C-alpha positions as CSV (number, residue, x, y, z in Angstrom):
1,M,-49.6,32.2,-69.0
2,T,-51.3,35.1,-66.9
3,K,-49.7,37.6,-64.6
4,R,-50.7,36.0,-61.4
5,L,-49.4,33.0,-62.3
6,A,-45.9,34.1,-63.3
7,S,-45.6,36.1,-60.0
8,L,-46.2,32.7,-57.8
9,L,-43.4,31.1,-60.1
10,I,-41.0,33.9,-59.3
11,L,-42.2,33.9,-55.8
12,L,-41.3,29.5,-55.8
13,T,-37.5,30.1,-57.4
14,L,-36.8,32.9,-54.6
15,V,-38.1,30.4,-51.8
16,S,-36.1,27.6,-52.8
17,A,-32.7,30.0,-53.5
18,V,-33.1,31.1,-50.0
19,A,-34.0,27.8,-48.7
20,A,-30.5,26.4,-50.7
21,G,-28.6,29.6,-49.4
22,C,-29.9,28.4,-45.6
23,G,-28.5,24.1,-45.3
24,P,-27.0,23.0,-42.1
25,R,-23.6,24.5,-41.3
26,P,-20.8,22.1,-41.4
27,L,-20.5,19.7,-37.9
28,L,-16.5,20.6,-38.1
29,E,-14.8,23.5,-38.9
30,G,-11.3,25.0,-38.2
31,M,-9.2,22.3,-37.4
32,A,-5.8,22.5,-37.2
33,I,-2.5,21.1,-35.5
34,R,0.4,23.3,-34.1
35,P,3.4,22.5,-34.0
36,A,2.6,20.2,-37.3
37,T,6.0,18.4,-35.9
38,I,6.4,17.2,-32.2
39,S,9.5,15.2,-30.7
40,P,8.3,13.6,-27.8
41,N,11.7,13.2,-25.6
42,A,10.5,15.3,-23.0
43,D,13.2,17.7,-23.7
44,G,10.3,20.6,-22.7
45,H,11.0,21.6,-26.5
46,E,7.8,20.6,-29.1
47,D,7.3,17.8,-27.0
48,I,3.2,18.5,-27.5
49,A,0.9,19.1,-29.8
50,E,-2.3,21.3,-29.6
51,I,-5.3,20.0,-32.0
52,K,-8.0,22.5,-32.6
53,Y,-11.5,22.2,-34.0
54,T,-14.6,23.4,-33.6
55,I,-18.3,21.6,-33.5
56,T,-20.7,23.7,-34.6
57,R,-23.9,21.6,-32.4
58,Q,-23.6,19.0,-30.0
59,A,-22.0,15.8,-31.2
60,N,-19.7,12.6,-30.3
61,V,-16.2,12.7,-31.2
62,S,-13.8,10.4,-32.0
63,I,-10.0,11.5,-32.6
64,Y,-7.2,8.6,-33.9
65,F,-4.3,8.5,-35.9
66,L,-3.8,6.8,-38.8
67,D,0.2,5.2,-39.5
68,A,1.6,4.5,-42.9
69,E,0.5,1.2,-43.0
70,G,-3.1,2.2,-42.2
71,E,-3.6,1.2,-38.8
72,R,-5.5,2.8,-36.5
73,H,-4.8,4.4,-33.1
74,D,-7.3,5.3,-31.2
75,F,-7.0,8.7,-29.0
76,R,-10.6,10.0,-28.1
77,V,-13.6,7.4,-29.0
78,N,-16.9,8.6,-29.1
79,K,-16.4,11.5,-26.2
80,R,-19.7,13.7,-26.1
81,R,-18.6,17.2,-26.7
82,S,-20.8,20.7,-26.7
83,K,-21.0,22.9,-29.5
84,G,-17.8,25.3,-29.4
85,E,-13.9,25.3,-30.1
86,R,-12.4,22.4,-28.4
87,T,-8.6,21.5,-28.0
88,A,-6.9,18.4,-27.6
89,Y,-3.0,18.3,-26.5
90,F,-1.5,15.1,-28.3
91,G,2.1,14.3,-27.0
92,G,2.6,11.2,-29.4
93,V,1.2,8.3,-26.6
94,I,-1.7,6.3,-27.2
95,A,-2.9,3.5,-25.1
96,D,0.3,4.2,-23.0
97,R,2.6,3.2,-25.6
98,L,4.6,6.2,-27.4
99,L,3.6,6.1,-31.2
100,P,7.4,5.2,-33.1
101,D,8.3,8.1,-35.0
102,G,6.5,9.0,-38.5
103,V,4.2,10.5,-40.4
104,Y,0.5,10.1,-38.8
105,T,-2.9,11.2,-40.8
106,A,-4.7,12.8,-37.5
107,V,-8.6,12.4,-38.2
108,I,-11.4,13.8,-36.1
109,E,-15.2,12.5,-36.9
110,A,-18.2,13.8,-35.3
111,T,-21.6,12.1,-35.5
112,D,-25.1,14.7,-34.1
113,E,-27.7,14.0,-32.4
114,R,-29.5,13.2,-35.8
115,G,-26.7,10.6,-37.0
116,R,-25.8,13.0,-39.6
117,A,-21.3,12.4,-39.2
118,E,-18.7,14.0,-40.8
119,R,-14.8,14.1,-40.5
120,V,-11.5,15.9,-41.0
121,E,-8.0,15.2,-41.1
122,S,-4.2,16.5,-41.0
123,T,-1.0,15.1,-40.4
124,I,1.0,15.3,-37.7
125,T,4.9,14.0,-37.7
126,L,6.7,12.8,-35.1
127,I,10.3,13.0,-34.8
128,D,13.4,12.0,-32.3
129,G,10.7,10.3,-29.8
130,D,12.2,8.7,-27.0
131,K,13.3,5.3,-27.8
132,Q,14.1,3.6,-24.3
133,P,10.8,1.8,-23.4
134,L,10.0,1.6,-19.9
135,R,9.9,-1.9,-18.4
136,I,9.2,-2.9,-15.0
137,E,11.0,-6.4,-14.6
138,G,11.9,-9.3,-12.4
139,L,8.7,-8.6,-9.8
140,S,8.8,-10.5,-6.7
141,I,7.0,-11.0,-3.4
142,W,7.7,-12.9,-0.5
143,P,6.4,-14.1,1.2
144,K,3.0,-15.3,-0.1
145,V,1.2,-15.7,2.5
146,F,1.3,-12.8,4.7
147,T,0.1,-12.5,8.1
148,P,0.2,-9.5,9.8
149,N,0.0,-9.8,13.4
150,R,2.8,-8.9,15.1
151,D,4.2,-12.1,16.0
152,G,7.2,-11.9,14.4
153,I,6.9,-14.6,11.8
154,T,5.7,-13.7,8.5
155,D,4.6,-10.2,9.6
156,R,6.2,-8.0,6.8
157,V,5.8,-8.7,2.8
158,T,8.8,-7.6,0.5
159,I,8.2,-6.1,-3.0
160,G,11.3,-6.0,-5.3
161,Y,11.4,-5.6,-8.9
162,N,13.5,-3.3,-11.5
163,L,12.9,0.0,-13.5
164,S,14.6,0.1,-16.7
165,K,15.0,3.6,-16.9
166,E,13.8,6.9,-14.6
167,A,10.1,7.3,-14.3
168,T,8.3,10.3,-12.8
169,R,5.8,8.3,-11.5
170,V,5.5,5.0,-9.7
171,E,2.6,3.5,-7.5
172,V,2.5,0.5,-6.0
173,Y,-0.4,-0.6,-3.5
174,L,-2.3,-4.3,-3.1
175,L,-5.8,-4.1,-4.7
176,D,-8.9,-5.9,-3.4
177,A,-12.1,-8.0,-5.3
178,E,-13.9,-4.9,-5.1
179,G,-11.4,-2.6,-6.4
180,A,-10.3,-0.8,-2.8
181,K,-6.6,0.1,-3.1
182,Y,-4.0,0.0,-0.1
183,P,-0.8,1.5,-0.9
184,V,2.9,0.5,0.2
185,A,5.2,2.9,1.5
186,E,8.0,4.4,-0.9
187,D,11.3,2.1,-1.5
188,K,13.5,3.1,1.8
189,I,16.9,2.0,-0.6
190,R,16.3,4.1,-3.5
191,E,14.5,7.4,-4.6
192,M,11.6,7.0,-6.0
193,G,11.5,6.5,-10.0
194,A,15.5,5.9,-9.9
195,P,16.7,3.2,-12.6
196,G,17.4,-0.2,-11.1
197,A,16.4,-2.6,-8.4
198,H,14.0,-1.3,-5.8
199,E,12.7,-3.0,-2.7
200,H,9.3,-1.8,-0.6
201,D,8.9,-3.2,2.8
202,Y,4.9,-3.7,3.7
203,D,3.5,-4.4,7.1
204,G,-0.1,-4.0,6.8
205,G,0.1,-0.7,9.0
206,I,1.1,-3.1,12.3
207,D,3.4,-1.1,12.7
208,L,1.7,2.0,13.1
209,G,-1.1,0.3,15.3
210,A,-3.1,0.3,12.5
211,T,-5.4,-2.7,11.3
212,P,-4.4,-4.3,8.2
213,P,-6.1,-5.3,5.4
214,A,-8.8,-7.9,5.6
215,D,-8.0,-11.5,5.3
216,G,-8.2,-12.6,1.6
217,D,-6.5,-12.7,-1.8
218,Y,-4.9,-9.2,-3.1
219,T,-3.4,-7.8,-6.4
220,V,-0.2,-6.5,-5.7
221,V,0.2,-3.7,-8.7
222,V,3.3,-1.6,-9.3
223,E,2.8,1.4,-11.7
224,A,4.8,3.6,-13.5
225,E,4.9,6.1,-15.7
226,D,8.0,7.9,-17.5
227,A,8.7,11.6,-18.3
228,V,7.0,11.1,-21.9
229,G,3.8,9.5,-21.1
230,N,4.7,5.6,-21.2
231,R,3.2,3.6,-18.9
232,E,4.0,0.5,-17.3
233,W,2.7,-2.4,-15.0
234,V,2.6,-5.4,-13.5
235,T,0.9,-7.6,-11.0
236,G,1.4,-10.4,-8.6
237,T,-0.2,-12.1,-5.9
238,L,-0.3,-12.0,-1.9
239,T,-2.7,-13.7,0.4
240,I,-3.3,-12.2,4.1
241,E,-4.1,-14.5,6.8
242,G,-4.9,-13.9,10.3
243,G,-3.7,-10.2,10.5
244,G,-5.2,-8.2,13.2
245,V,-3.0,-5.8,15.9
246,P,-2.2,-7.9,19.1
247,R,-4.3,-5.8,22.6
248,V,-2.8,-7.7,25.7
249,S,-3.0,-6.7,29.1
250,I,-2.5,-7.0,32.3
251,V,-6.1,-7.1,34.1
252,N,-6.8,-3.9,36.4
253,R,-3.1,-3.5,35.8
254,A,-2.4,-5.1,39.1
255,A,0.2,-7.9,40.1
256,E,0.8,-9.1,43.9
257,I,4.3,-9.5,44.8
258,A,5.2,-11.0,48.3
259,P,7.0,-10.8,50.7
260,S,7.8,-7.7,51.9
261,V,10.8,-9.0,53.7
262,V,12.9,-11.8,52.0
263,P,16.0,-12.9,54.0
264,L,19.1,-14.0,51.8
265,G,18.5,-17.0,50.1
266,E,14.8,-17.3,50.2
267,T,12.0,-16.4,47.5
268,L,10.3,-13.5,46.2
269,T,7.1,-14.3,44.4
270,F,4.4,-12.5,41.8
271,T,1.0,-13.3,40.3
272,C,-1.1,-11.1,37.9
273,T,-3.8,-12.4,35.7
274,V,-3.0,-11.5,31.8
275,K,-5.9,-11.5,29.0
276,N,-5.9,-11.3,25.2
277,E,-8.5,-8.7,24.3
278,G,-7.8,-8.4,20.9
279,T,-9.2,-10.6,17.8
280,V,-5.7,-12.5,17.2
281,P,-3.6,-14.9,19.1
282,V,-0.5,-13.8,20.5
283,R,2.2,-16.0,20.8
284,T,4.5,-16.2,24.0
285,K,7.4,-18.9,24.9
286,G,8.5,-20.5,28.2
287,P,10.1,-20.7,31.3
288,E,6.2,-21.7,32.0
289,P,4.7,-19.8,35.1
290,G,5.1,-21.4,38.5
291,T,8.9,-21.6,37.1
292,E,11.8,-20.5,39.9
293,Y,15.1,-18.0,38.9
294,S,18.1,-17.9,41.1
295,S,18.8,-14.2,40.9
296,L,22.0,-15.2,39.3
297,E,20.2,-15.9,36.1
298,N,17.9,-14.8,33.7
299,Y,16.1,-16.0,30.6
300,N,19.2,-16.5,28.5
301,T,20.9,-18.6,31.0
302,L,17.4,-20.5,31.2
303,G,17.9,-21.0,27.4
304,E,14.6,-19.3,26.8
305,F,15.9,-15.9,24.2
306,E,14.1,-13.3,23.3
307,E,12.1,-13.3,19.8
308,P,10.8,-10.5,17.9
309,G,7.2,-10.6,18.7
310,L,6.9,-12.7,21.7
311,F,4.9,-11.8,24.8
312,R,6.2,-12.5,28.0
313,I,5.5,-11.7,31.4
314,G,8.6,-9.9,33.3
315,L,10.3,-9.2,36.9
316,D,12.4,-6.1,37.2
317,F,13.6,-4.3,40.1
318,E,15.8,-1.6,41.0
319,G,18.7,-1.3,40.7
320,N,19.1,-3.8,38.0
321,S,22.5,-3.6,36.2
322,A,22.4,-6.5,34.3
323,G,22.4,-4.7,31.0
324,R,18.4,-6.1,29.8
325,S,15.6,-4.8,31.5
326,Y,12.9,-7.3,33.1
327,P,15.7,-10.2,33.0
328,Y,13.2,-12.6,34.4
329,R,10.2,-13.3,32.0
330,W,7.8,-16.0,32.0
331,Q,5.2,-17.2,29.5
332,L,1.9,-16.3,29.7
333,G,0.0,-19.4,30.3
334,T,0.4,-23.3,30.9
335,D,1.6,-24.9,28.2
336,D,-1.4,-27.1,29.0
337,E,-3.4,-24.1,28.5
338,L,-1.7,-22.5,25.3
339,T,-2.8,-23.3,21.7
340,T,-0.3,-25.0,19.8
341,I,-0.4,-23.4,16.1
342,D,2.1,-24.4,13.0
343,T,3.9,-21.6,11.5
344,E,6.6,-21.1,9.2
345,I,9.3,-21.8,11.8
346,G,7.8,-24.3,13.5
347,P,5.3,-25.3,16.2
348,Q,4.6,-21.9,18.3
349,K,2.2,-21.5,21.4
350,Y,-0.4,-18.6,21.4
351,L,-2.5,-17.1,24.0
352,M,-6.0,-17.5,22.2
353,P,-8.4,-14.3,21.5
354,G,-10.3,-13.7,24.6
355,Q,-8.2,-16.2,26.8
356,T,-7.6,-15.3,30.7
357,V,-4.8,-16.8,32.4
358,T,-2.6,-16.5,35.9
359,V,0.7,-16.0,35.7
360,S,3.8,-16.6,38.5
361,G,6.8,-17.2,39.0
362,S,9.7,-16.6,41.7
363,V,13.3,-15.5,42.4
364,R,15.2,-16.8,45.0
365,I,17.9,-14.0,46.1
366,V,21.4,-15.3,46.8
367,E,23.2,-12.2,46.2
368,K,23.6,-9.1,48.0
369,T,21.4,-6.4,46.0
370,Y,22.6,-2.8,45.2
371,T,20.2,-1.7,48.2
372,T,18.6,-3.2,51.0
373,E,15.2,-2.4,50.2
374,P,14.5,-2.3,46.9
375,Y,11.6,-1.7,44.8
376,F,10.1,-4.6,42.6
377,W,7.5,-4.5,40.0
378,V,5.9,-6.4,36.7
379,G,5.6,-6.0,33.4
380,L,3.9,-7.0,30.4
381,L,6.7,-7.1,27.0
382,H,5.9,-7.6,23.6
383,E,9.7,-7.9,22.5
384,H,11.8,-6.2,20.1
385,V,8.5,-4.2,20.2
386,V,7.2,-2.4,23.2
387,I,6.7,-3.0,26.4
388,V,3.1,-2.8,26.8
389,Q,2.7,-2.5,30.5
390,D,5.4,-1.2,32.6
391,R,6.5,-1.1,36.1
392,V,2.8,-2.4,37.0
393,D,2.4,-2.2,41.1
394,P,5.8,-1.4,42.2
395,V,6.4,-2.8,45.7
396,Q,9.4,-2.1,47.8
397,V,11.0,-5.4,49.4
398,S,13.2,-5.3,52.1
399,I,16.0,-7.9,51.6
400,G,17.7,-9.5,54.7
401,F,21.4,-9.9,54.6
């Protein structure tokens, strides 16, 4: 063997040795779990473990736990991670449920961009875990068909359920077909998350004058989470029909009240025009326009009692001592002008969107008034809700007696 050939062989041997020493660094390094035993019961002591590891180059990482029977519980699945030190926090909860006490094998698997995969593992023990499951029981939704339009009929929904234990978070909402959420206000009976019965009152926002969610079918969702991370949810269905904010007005805020002089025993008459300016029908009831009251009567004596959600025109006067405002009230339009709609409480009369009607009525003055020249005025009433327009066109009337 020549000296030159021997030198070449030595050089090749050295290159091979260097190449062998420069092999790829392990993809996963330094796995450590601290503490190795946790007690996930929300007592503030060793409830959570830190799982530390290092990946030496960009990779997709999965973390899972194997129980004594070999069943796999996925914690992270194929998550892309850049190189460097990483920390995952584990409180014993997988897929919204606390794992039972026991010894588990914690496994980290990583696959780099070239498809090279590595796996490391360690053990973790769960003891004294919270044994009481979180349950949401007895979900009830009533009524199932909800018409948030402030007509006093099925304007509100009651959502009730029972929590088996204390929850740190409770969320109740409607979910539409596109995934948009409509939150439901907190329970007004119990504190949020308290164990036991809960009841939520939902009006779609109409009590605040807001436009309710659009008509359609919705999923009612109740979510709860406890202190250790157990998460529970239940669902039901709700249909919204005929929803909207009622908008009615006395046109031009004008009314005619005449005559200006009324002898005792004669009548005072008013006339005004009313328009439904909104997108939903508004409910109304008698007496019909044209009805004459005696000054000793009121809507109750005529059997036309107040009802939540009704719209009516009223007549009131200075010195009214009847104990109620606007003792004389009339329906928004005649029966022939109105539309009858079947409802949960039977057929009801409605002034339809865009419809305009004339309302008139009279009062026969048969008793002496508080003063000889009281003011009379007209008002638009949304009963048990609000006086929509008050003291419209006050007129001083001389009562002769």
